[in-house]
N, C-alpha and C positions, 0 to 999 in steps of 0.2 A: 543460366544454370552453371556455366563454366566459372563465371565470376564468383558465384556463391561457394563453389567447391574450393577455389583457390583461397577465398577469404577464410573458409572454415579450416583449411589446412594451416593457414598462417596463425590462427588462434591456437590450434593444437600444438604447433611448433613453439610458439611463444611460451605456452604453459610448460611444455617439456623442458625448454631451455632454462627457465627460471627455477623450476621445481616447486613442489607444493609449499614448503616452508617459506621460501623466498616470496612466493606469490602472496601468501597470507600476510607476511610482514609488510609488503608494499601496499596492499589494499588497506591494511590497518593504519599505516602511515598516512595514506591519502585521506582516509576517513577522519583521522585526528586533525590533520592540517586544515581540512575544510570545516571543522567544528561540526562534524556529523551528529554528535550527540544532541546539540541544540536543535538542529533541523529534525532529528528523529522525534524529539519531544513535541515540537510544534505540530508536526504532521499527525502524530498519535492523538494529540488533543483535538485537532479539527476532525480527525477521522471518527472519534468517539461520538461527537455531535452528529455527524453525517449518518452513522450507522443507526443510532437511536431514533433520530427524527425520521429517517427514511423508512425504518421498520414500522413506526407508528403510522406514517403516511400511507403505506401499502395496506395496512390493516383497515384504516379508515376508508380508503378507496374501495376495497373489497366490500365493505359494509354498505357504502353508498350504492354501488352497482348491484348489490344483492347476490354476490358470488359467495355463498356460504361455504362451499367446498374449499375455495381458496383461503377464506378467512380462518376456517378451522385448521387447514393445513399450516398456515403461518403460525398459529398458536401452538400447534403440536411441534412444529419445526423449531420454535424458539428454545425448546429444551436442549437442543443439540447444536444450535447455530454458533454459539460461542462456548469456550471451554469452562468447565467448573461451574461455580455459582452464577456466572454471567447469564447463563440460560434462564435462571430463575427471574432475574431482573427483566429480561426481554419477555418472558412469559407473562409476568404481571402487567407490563406495559401493553402487551398484545390483548389481554383479556379486558382491559379498561378502555381501549381505543376503538372508537366507532363514530360514525357520522361524518358530515361534510367538513366540519371544522378540523377534525383530526387529519383528514386527507389533505386539506388545503394547507394548513400550517405545518403539518409534518413533512409533506413533499416539498413545500417551499423552503422550509428551514434546511432540509437535506440538500437541496440544490444550492443554496447559499453557502452552506458549510462545505459542500463538495467543491464548489468553485474556489473558495479560499484554500482548500486542501491542495487543489491542483496548482494554484499559484505558488504555494509553498514547495511543491515538488519541483516546479521550474527553478526556483531559487536553489533548492538542494542540489539538483542535477548540475546547474551552472557552477556552483561552488566546488562540487566534486570534480568537475572538469577543469578547474583552475580559472574560471571566468568570474569576474566580480561585477559584471554588468548584466542586468536582466532586460527583458523587452520593455518598451515604453508602457506606462501605466494602463492606458485603455486597451492597447493590443494584448498586454499580458493577461488581463482579466477576461477579454473576449476568448482568447485561446483556452484559458482555464475553464470557462463556461462550456465550451464545446467539448473539452476533454471530460468534464464532469458528466455530460450527457452520453458520451461515447464510451470512453475507457471506464468511467465509474459504473455505468450500467453493465458492461461486460464483466467487470470484477464482481459486481453484486450477483449476477446470474451464476458465475462460477462458484461463488461462496454458497449460494442457496442450493445449487445442485450437489456440491460436495458435502455440505453439512446437513442438508435436508434428509437425504437417504430414504429410509423407511417411512418417515413422516409424510413425504410427498405421495408415496404410493398408497399409504393408508388414507390420507385426506381425499384423494381422488378416486378411491375405491378400486385401485388396481390389485388384482389377485392372481395367483398362479403364475403362468408364463409371462403375463404383462409385468407383474411385480419383479420377477426374476430378471427380465430384460432391462427394466429400469435400473435395477441395482448395479448392473454392469454398465449401462449406457451413461449413467450419471457421472461416472469417472471421466469418460471421454468428453462429455459436455462441460463438466466443471473445469477440467484442466485446460481444454481448448479455449473456453471463454475467459478464464482468468489469465491465461497466457497471452491471449489477444489483447486484453485490456492493458496488461503490463507492457506489451510491445508498443502499443500506442503511446504510453507514457515515455518509454525510452526514446521513441522516435520524435515525438512532437512536444513534449513538455519543456525540454531545454531549448534555448534559442538556436542551438546547433545539435544535430542528432548525436547520440552517444556511440560513435564509431559506425562501422558498416553493419550489414544485416547479421552476419555471423557473430560479431562482437555483441550486438544487442541481444541476440537469442541466447548467448551464453549468460549474460547478465540476468535475463528473464528466468532462465532455468535455475540459476543460483537463488534468486528471490523466491521462486515457487518452492524449491526444496527446503530452504530455510524456514519459510512460513509454515509448511506442514510440520517440520520438526519442532518449531517453537510452539505451535498449537497443541501438538500431542504432549510435549513436555509440560506445558502449563496445565493441561487437563489431568495428567497423572499426578502432578504436584498437588493440585487442589483436592484430588480424590484421596490422597494419603496423608495430607497435612492436617493440622488442627487449626487452620486459619479461621474457620467459621467460629470456633470458640474464642479466638483471640479478638477478631474484629466484629463479630456479631453481624447485624444486617449490612454493615458497610462492606462486607467481603464481596458482595455482588458487584458493587461499583469498582472496588479495587481490582477484581478479576477482569472486568471489562477494560479498564484502563491499562492493565498489564498486557492484555491481549492486543489491544490497539497499538500500544508501544512496541510490542514484539513484531507485529505486522509491519509497522513503519521501519523498524530496524532491519528486517529482512529486505524490504524494498531498497533502502539506502545502501546496504551492503551489495546488493545486486548491481546498483548503479555505479558503485565504486569499482567493482570488478570490471564492468563494461568500460568505464573511463580509463582504468589502468591498462586494459588490453588494447584500447584505442590509441594509447600513447599520449593521451592528454597530459599536459604538465600541470601538476597540482600547484596551487598558489597559496603561500602562507599568508598573503595579505587578506585572502578571503576569510580566514579564521579570525582575523583581527577586526573584522567588520568595517574595513575601509571602503569609502565610496569610490565609484569608478573614476571621478575627476581627480580625487586625491591620489589614487593609485597611479594615474597617468602623469601627474604634474609634480608631485612632491619629490624633491631631491635633497640630499644632504650636502650642503655647500662645503667646499674645501676651505678650511681656515688655516692660514699660515701662522706658525708659532710667533708669539710676541717676541720682539727683540729686547734683549736685556741691556 
């Protein structure tokens, strides 16, 4: 406990010493030098597949097991699970998903996509920390697979609890005091589950942890706050804009992609904050895509000027 307190005080002292503007500038520079935009896009792309296939798989599993309350809850929840028109896309997928094939292929595809997403997070975290070398191939994907089952499941539980809200209470028939208690309890469950999933990523996704416990918790808090803000902002924007008239049916896909990208962006900014507070040195070679061997061996030779 004493170590945690000292570590937390060190983080607070470092933030006060730099100031908010300097901290933002340093984190932005680290994100830029590590080519964070490319990593954000890659993770958002994989995350979209994981969300859609996992949602379909859960609906199919509920259908196979005959849990009608859970299936109807998931269908109702799809309206509020993602911001704006994305909920319409998830609702259509939920209503059409049933049977063993949906469960098998949906959950299987979600696990594969989730494993690839976790492997991408390892690469992102390493680059943000200035390291250009990842784990060996087999080890990398084994760790990613375990993180997909653990951190991915916790993040999904947090998302469902926070976004489900009244849909969960309605689907399971909770009324009165039970419904009121759930509407309060869901915030605790959602934040704790999502925070625990993020903490596992900050601790185990990179080949070396992103700083100490207080540093990682700071990064997790930044990611959570930014994710909520981005989600609310996208929801408001889609509700007041004329994007549906502009893009037509494609607006649901665009909304889901934007939300997945915003979620990925929030995660990467949180990791950048943790790496900055941990004092990790950013590497400009990471943004150039250089391999570890080349980074370690390539040197510019000294060339003597030609004699005239």
